[in-house]
N, C-alpha and C positions, 0 to 999 in steps of 0.2 A: 670495512667489509670487505672480507673473503675473498678469493678469488673464482668457487663456486660458485657462491649466490652475481656475483656481477657477472658472471655467467651466463645463469638461471635467470637472473631479470631481464637478463639480453632476448634471450632463447623468450621469456614469455612479450616484451615490448612486441617479436619477431611475429610471434602467434596472435596479436590482436591486431598488427597491422594488416595480415592476410585473411585478418574476417576467421581467424577455426574463434569456435565457441570460449569464453571466459576458463572455464571451467576446465575443458582438455586442457588449455594455454595450462593450463595453473599445475594437473595434476601430472603434466608433460616438462616440465621445468620443476618441479620440483624431486621427479625423480630424478632427471640430470646434476639434481644438485647432490643428489644421496650419494652416485656416483663416483662422481668427480672426486667428491669429500673423502672415497672408500667404504661409505657407511652400504647395510644390507639393502638394497632398491624393494623387497618385498616389504620392508616398513609403509609406506603408501598403501598397497594393498592391507595387512593388517591394521590401520591407522583407518583407511576409510570403515571397512569391514565395524571396528570394533564402536566408532565413537557414532556410528551413522542407525545397528541396529542397539547398540543398549541406552538410545536413547527415548526414552515413553511420549518427549511431550511432544517432538517431529513426528506423531501418528496425529496431528492436529490437523496439519497442513493440507495433504489428500483428501480430509474429511471433510476439512474447512472449501479445499476446491470441490469436490466432488457436490456442495452443500452448493454453490452458486452454479455450476454445471447445470443442475438437476432445477433448479430456478432458472433459468436465462431458456431452459428449454418447452418448459412449461405457460402454464396463462398468469404466472406469481409474479411475471419484472409488469403486466397488462392492471394488475389489483393493485399494485403500489404507483402506476402511474395514475389509476382514475383516482387510488383514493386521495394523493398530492393534488390532483385539479379541484376537488371537493375543496380541499384542504385552504388551497390559495388562487388558486387560478382563478377567482373574482376581482386579486388585485391588478392595479395596470403593471402591463408586463407579466401577467400571469403566468404562462408556458415557461419563461424564465425563473420563475420562480417556484414552479412546478419542477423545473429539471436536478434543482438544484437540493427540494424539499425530497425529492424520490430517491437522487443519492445518498440522501441521508441516511431514510430509511432503509434503503437495502444495502449501505454500508453497516447496517447492524445485524446483516443475514450470511456476509461472506467475505468480507476484509480486501477485496482483492479491487484495484483502482480498474485492472486490464477486462474485471468479471461486469463491471459497473459501464465501463463505456465501450463494449461492442455491449453488451444486453438491450439494458432500458438505452442507448444512444440510439439508439436504430427508428425507435416509434417517437421520438424525445427528438427531433433532429425534422422527422416527417413532419411529427404536429407543428413544428415553428413553423417551417414555412408554408402549411395550411396557412395560417393564423397571421403569413406576410412576413415575419423574420427572417433579417437578412437570414442568409447562409453560415456567411464568416458569424457571424452572433453565434449562432444556435449550434455550429461545432463546436466555437469557443468555452458557451457555458458547460457542454457537458463534458469536453475533457476537462475544464476545471471543476468543477460539482466533482467529477467522480474522482480528485486527489482527496474526498473523506473518506472516498474506502479505506485507505490502509490507515489511519487515523481515530477513527472511532475504532472500536472493539465490535465485534473480535477482527483481526490485521492478523493474517499471514506476515508481513513486514515486523509488526511488532512480535510476531513469538517466535521468526529465524532472530533476529536480534537477541531475544532473552538467551534463546541456546546459545548464540556466540556468546555475548559480555556476559551471563549468569544470572540476568537479575531476575524478577519475577515477574509470570506471564501474567497474570491475575494483578497486580498494582499494575501494569504496566496498559494493560486494559481501563484498568479506573481510571490511569495518568491522560488517554487517551479522549473521555468521554468530550470533556470540556473545550478543548481545543476543535475537534472535529465539532462541536457545536456552533463556538466562537467563528470558525469558519465557514460554517453553514451564513451564522447572519453576514459575516460583511461581505457574500457575496449576494444574499440576495438584496441588499443597500447600496452595491454592486449597480445590480439589473433592477434599481428601483432607478438611480443615473439616468444608466443609457434607457428605460423605459422611457421614461420622462423628454429624457433627449430628442427619440428618435420617434416619439409620437407611436410605441409599439401598442397595440390593443389590450382592455380590459380582458381578460376570460367569462365566462357563461358562470352566474351565478345561479345553484342547487340548489331547487325549492325545499322543504324539509325531507317530504319524503321521500327525494329524489338521494340528496344526502344522507338518509337511513340505512336505505339500501346499499347503496356503494357501499358505503362504511363497513356495512355489514358483509358484502359478501369482501370486502377485504382482510376481516381481522385475523380470517387461519395463519395472511401471509403474515400480517402486522403481531403478531402474538411472537415468529418467530425470533424474533430479538429479545423481548421480555421474559421466556426460558429460557433463553441462552444466558442473559446479564445476571438472572434472578440464580440461573444454578449457580453459575461459577462463584458469587459476592456472596452467596447465602451458607458455600464449602457444602453445597452437596455433589455438587463437581468440579472435577478439572475442567482444566481449559482444553486438552485433552477427549476427556467425558463429554465438554458442550459440544466439540465436533464431531462426533457419534450422534451426539442429540439431536445436532441440527440436520444432519448429511438423514436421518433418521423420519424424521419429520420435516423437511424437503419432497421428500421421496413420498411421506403419506397423503401432504396436502395436493400434492401433485398429479396423485392418483386417485385417492378419495373423494377431496374436498371439490378440486378443479377441474378432473378426469382429462387430464390435459398432454398428458406424456402417451403415446405409443411408445410398442416394444423398437420397435428399429431407431428408434431417438432415444433411449433409455441405454441402448448398446452404443449409441456414439456417445452418449455421455460418459460411458465406461470404458471406453478410448479415450474419450477428449482427457480425463480425469486421470488414467493411465500412461499417458502424455508428458501431463505438465507434471504430475509428480516424479517421472524420472528423468527428467528437465532439472528443476528442485531441488530431486536426492546427489543427482551427480554437482549443483552449483551447490552444496553443501559440506560430503564428502570431501572435494578439491577441499573446501576453505580449510576441511579439517585439518588437511594434508600441507597448505603451505601455510595453517599457524604454527606445526611445527618446524616448519624449515623453522621458520618467524625467530621462533623462542631458541633451537639454535644456537641460531646467528644473531642471538640477542637483540633483534634489530626495533624491539619494544624501548627496552635501554636506552638504545643510539639516538631513536627520531626521541623519543624522553626529553633528554637532556638538551637535543636540536629547540627542538619547542620552546621548550622551559626556559631556554635562553635570554625568548623576545616572546612569550607569554607567559610573563611569569604568576600570573591571577587566572580566578574562575573568570574574571570575565572577559580578560583577552584572549583566554585561550578557549572561548565560544566562540569569540568572535571571528578568530581566526580561522575554525571550525566553519562555521558557519562561511565565509567567503571562501572557502576553499570549497567546499560540499556543495557551493552552486555554481561553481564556476566547473567543476568538474560532471556537475550533473547536467551541464549542457551537451556534455560528451560522452558522458559513459554513463548504462543503466546502473537501475541504479541496487540492484544485482552484485551487480561487480562492488559500489562501493562498499557493500557491505560488506564482502565476504575480502576484500584488503582491507579497507582501512579502521574495520572495529578492531582486530586484533593490536595492530599499533595504539589505536588513540584510546582507546578505554583503559588500558592501564598508567594511561597519563590522568586522565577522567578522575581517576579512582586517587590518584596520589594529589590530587587540589582539592579532594574532599567533594565533587562534584555529585550527586546522585545518582546511581545509573538508573533509574525509574524517569528520573528530569532529563538527561540527556538521551534517552532515549526515543524519545518523544521528541527533541529537537533534533535528535539524526535521522530518524524517521521522513519529520514531517520533511527536512531540508532536500532529501535525498526523494521524497514524492513531487515536489514543489517544480525538481526536476524534470519531469515525465511531460510538461507543458513547456518545456523551456526548447527552442530551437538550440543546433537544428536538428540535433538525434533526439527528440522528447519521445515517444513511445505512448501515447493517447495522440497526440498529434497527429502520427500517420493513421494512427488506429481511426479517428473522427473526419480523416479528410477520405479516406477508405468511405465509410459510410455512408458521406453527407456529398461525395463529387466535386465539393470545392476546392481551390488551390489552397495551397500551401501556404504563399505570401500573406492570405485573404486571413487566414487562420490566425498565424500570428501574430498580424496588428490587431486584429481581433483578442487574442491571447494575453498581449502583453500586461494590458494595464492589472486585467486579473491574476495576474504572477507579481504584480506591485500590489495589488491586496494581500496576497498569500504572505507575501515577505515582510510587515506590516502584521500581520498573526504570530510570525513565526518570531522578529520580532520579539512582540508580547510575551512569547512561550518561554525564549532563550531569558529573558533578564528581569520577568518576573512571575518566577516557578514559583512561586506558591497559587498562582493561579490553575495550573494542576494539579500541584502536587497534596490538596488538602484533601482530595477523593484520598487518595492513597490513604493519608494519615490517619483520615476515617473508618476507612470500611476496608482498607490492604491486611493482609495478612504478611 
């Protein structure tokens, strides 16, 4: 490693310690590297702009963010929650199951864990509180079920992975469907166990006509994932075009089907979308610049030689990556892990013959589990703010759910056929 790279990494560590946004830190450290090496620092601007504005697939990110914001500002989340109650609410611990199923449905519209927890989470925790559920458990299952969002398609993290790793977005979406469903089933099984242990109540049984009425009311919302996934996998639309359709459809059903969004709320949706898009855009641009520096320094090759010295097979490499990601996921945001580690790990995975779609699902699921792990899990902070419950109580309740998620991760990692049969059957 050159002196310029050591200075650059030192500056990046300092930026992280002083809590500077990681994307800004990566840009600053990359610029310093180029300056110390005697290269033209304007390369940073050139890479940032050319990579960002020549990548059509990146348009999917702000479009899905817009769709998520629209749904959270209208009655779409209410309809999803009501439909989930009709579907599974009558079971023992019914609202716990509703929490999980609602997250699975909502994930087929937005692909964002934060949107799930902050949108559905408010009504889920309040409803569970009224039925006598412990606040800690209610907040924990809200955080745990939100992890499904970035796994089940469409998924913003999988789009970002595909852009960085060069993997097919459509195949990544297909590969995410089965683990998303398995994760939902695993959490429902855990809810069953806790509900019987603590004697949580069963929900209301809905009569035939009431079931039909609430289901029909939810149909416009439920059609969203059907339209998106059918459009993508039949070849009618790309992932980016699906994002545009999702945004337009969310706006149409909010205005005309549910008549639940006002002009001031719409303006706030636009502001929130622009803000989130700007944050993600800066992070991706910084990743491109940092990847250029890493390539110049030949770090992927050096890191690959080091890792391959003790992780010589697919299995040992995947074990190593999962352990490292799980530990780092407790300390760093999932976006940081994507930006910093993917340019290094992807070439190694490819050299070992690991399918990049399979690796993408493993990487994404592991980093999303990190959203629920202390001390810096983003979802923990969100549900703490929503519920008003103490963080240590939520952590105590969420850790068994993290164990369940890790079991699903192990299955996805070492039995790739469980998730790869769909991309092989329908992928392009």
